[in-house]
C-alpha positions, -999 to 999 in steps of 0.1 A, spaced: -142 -160 84 -107 -155 97 -99 -155 134 -99 -120 149 -63 -109 155 -43 -80 167 -12 -71 147 17 -54 164 43 -38 142 74 -23 156 104 -3 143 131 7 168 169 10 174 183 -25 175 194 -37 209 195 -69 230 162 -79 246 135 -65 222 120 -98 212 121 -112 248 104 -81 261 76 -80 235 69 -118 236 71 -117 274 45 -89 274 22 -109 252 27 -142 271 23 -123 304 -12 -114 293 -21 -148 281 -17 -140 244 -15 -167 218 9 -158 189 -3 -168 154 26 -154 134 59 -136 141 86 -122 119 117 -100 127 146 -84 109 176 -65 121 192 -41 96 230 -41 103 235 -10 80 211 13 98 210 -3 132 172 -6 131 151 -35 142 117 -45 127 92 -68 143 56 -80 133 35 -102 156 -1 -114 151 -19 -123 183 -53 -141 187 -74 -112 199 -96 -133 222 -66 -148 240 -58 -114 255 -91 -106 270 -89 -69 263 -94 -45 234 -69 -31 209 -71 3 226 -63 -13 260 -35 -32 243 -20 1 233 -24 16 268 -7 -14 284 21 -17 258 30 20 257 55 20 286 74 -9 270 74 9 237 88 40 254 116 20 270 128 8 236 121 40 217 97 22 194 77 35 165 48 11 167 12 3 159 -15 -22 169 -42 -29 143 -74 -49 149 -85 -72 120 -121 -65 130 -117 -29 120 -113 -29 82 -91 -3 67 -108 22 43 -93 24 9 -101 51 -18 -89 44 -53 -77 70 -78 -80 61 -115 -79 77 -149 -91 59 -180 -75 25 -179 -96 0 -160 -75 -32 -157 -60 -25 -122 -93 -10 -109 -113 -40 -121 -90 -64 -106 -90 -47 -72 -128 -44 -71 -131 -81 -80 -107 -92 -52 -125 -69 -28 -159 -83 -36 -147 -118 -34 -132 -112 0 -96 -116 -10 -88 -80 1 -99 -73 37 -108 -37 35 -137 -13 27 -137 6 -6 -162 34 -2 -152 55 -32 -133 59 -64 -120 93 -76 -112 99 -112 -102 128 -135 -124 113 -163 -160 101 -164 -153 70 -184 -155 45 -156 -184 59 -137 -209 32 -147 -185 4 -140 -177 17 -105 -213 24 -96 -223 -11 -107 -201 -23 -78 -221 0 -54 -191 22 -49 -194 60 -49 -177 76 -80 -163 112 -77 -154 130 -109 -127 155 -101 -111 169 -133 -75 182 -131 -71 212 -153 -37 224 -166 -33 256 -145 -15 253 -112 -43 272 -93 -69 249 -109 -49 219 -100 -47 231 -64 -85 233 -62 -89 199 -78 -66 182 -52 -83 202 -24 -116 186 -35 -99 152 -35 -87 158 0 -122 168 10 -135 134 -3 -107 115 14 -116 132 47 -154 126 43 -147 89 35 -122 86 64 -97 71 39 -67 54 55 -51 42 23 -51 57 -12 -44 35 -42 -33 49 -76 -47 23 -99 -31 38 -131 -40 73 -121 -21 94 -146 -16 126 -126 13 137 -104 3 138 -68 13 172 -52 41 172 -26 16 186 -1 -7 156 -4 23 132 -2 33 149 30 -2 146 45 -3 108 38 31 94 43 32 56 38 -5 57 28 -4 63 -10 3 32 -31 11 34 -68 15 8 -95 41 19 -120 41 0 -154 79 -5 -153 105 -24 -133 117 7 -114 142 23 -113 144 16 -150 121 35 -174 105 59 -150 80 85 -162 58 82 -193 55 55 -219 78 29 -202 68 1 -225 79 21 -255 111 30 -237 117 -7 -229 110 -17 -266 134 10 -279 161 -3 -255 156 -39 -265 151 -53 -230 145 -90 -225 125 -86 -193 96 -62 -185 80 -57 -152 59 -36 -129 65 -19 -95 42 -13 -66 56 15 -44 47 41 -19 43 76 -33 66 104 -22 72 139 -36 100 124 -57 83 111 -88 85 72 -91 112 70 -64 91 60 -33 99 29 -12 92 -2 -33 67 -28 -19 66 -54 -46 79 -61 -82 76 -88 -108 89 -94 -143 81 -114 -175 105 -125 -202 100 -112 -237 120 -114 -269 128 -95 -301 95 -103 -318 74 -86 -291 64 -51 -301 52 -23 -278 15 -35 -280 25 -70 -268 47 -55 -241 18 -34 -229 -6 -64 -229 18 -86 -209 26 -56 -187 -10 -51 -178 -12 -87 -164 19 -80 -143 5 -47 -130 -27 -63 -117 -10 -90 -97 18 -68 -84 -6 -41 -72 -29 -66 -56 -1 -82 -36 13 -49 -25 -20 -36 -13 -28 -69 5 5 -68 23 -1 -31 32 -36 -39 46 -21 -68 67 5 -45 81 33 -65 66 52 -35 52 74 -15 74 93 16 61 131 15 64 142 49 51 140 48 13 133 10 14 108 -13 29 108 -44 51 81 -68 38 71 -97 60 53 -120 35 
C-alpha cells in the first residue's frame, strides 16, 4: 500500500519567488515533500510545478489544504489543483471491437498498477460484453448510427452514463468513433485517446497501411488528449519500433498493437498521478 499523499499541481505566469512561496507554505505547515518537479517555459512565460506531500505530515484534509492555499494561489495568479491519493479517480473506457488496449488496461487495473476505479465500459458494439462483465465491470452498449440526430442521441446517452458513474477521466481504448466537439468541450483535458500512429504522421484511418505504402522504417503510437480537432490534441506519450522492407501491413499492425498497449497505459498512469500539465497545444509531463 502506497503512502497517502496530496499532489499539488500548478500552472501560472513565471516570476521570481514561486517555488520559495509554495515550499515555504508546505514547510510552514509541517509538510514533508516526497517528490517535486518544475519547469519554466521561456517561450510562453508560463511556469509549471508539481509537488507530492505526505498527507499525514500536514495534519489536515485536502479540502482544508485548498482553503489555506487559495490566498497564495491568488497572489501568483495560479491555475492549480490538489488531489488526494486516497480518493481514486473514476475512469470510464470507450471501446469498439478491438480488445488489446482494453484487456491491457483491465489487467493493470486489477493488478493494482493503475490507481483508479473503472466502474463502466461503453461500446458501440456488443462483442466485448462478456469479457468486460467477467471483470465485474458494467458494460453499456450504445450504438452510434449514421444519422446526425441519431448520433446526438447516442452521445447524449453516453453523457448520461458518464454522469451516473461520476467519471473524471474517459479513455478511448481504440474507440472508432469521432467524439463530438460538444463532448470535447465538456471534458477538457479529461479524454485520453490512443492513436495507432506516431502523430502527426498518418492521422486518420488505416495508419499502418499508410505507413506501409510510404515505406517508413519506424512505426509508433501516440497517447493524447482529445480535442475537437481530430488527432491533434496535446500529446502525452509516444513510442516507436523499427521495422524493415520485409514487414507487411499485418506485421506492422501486430507490432503496433504492442506499442499501443504500453503507450496508453503509461499515458493514463501519468494522468492519474497528476503528472501531465497542459501547456497550450502541448503538455508538460513530470515522469
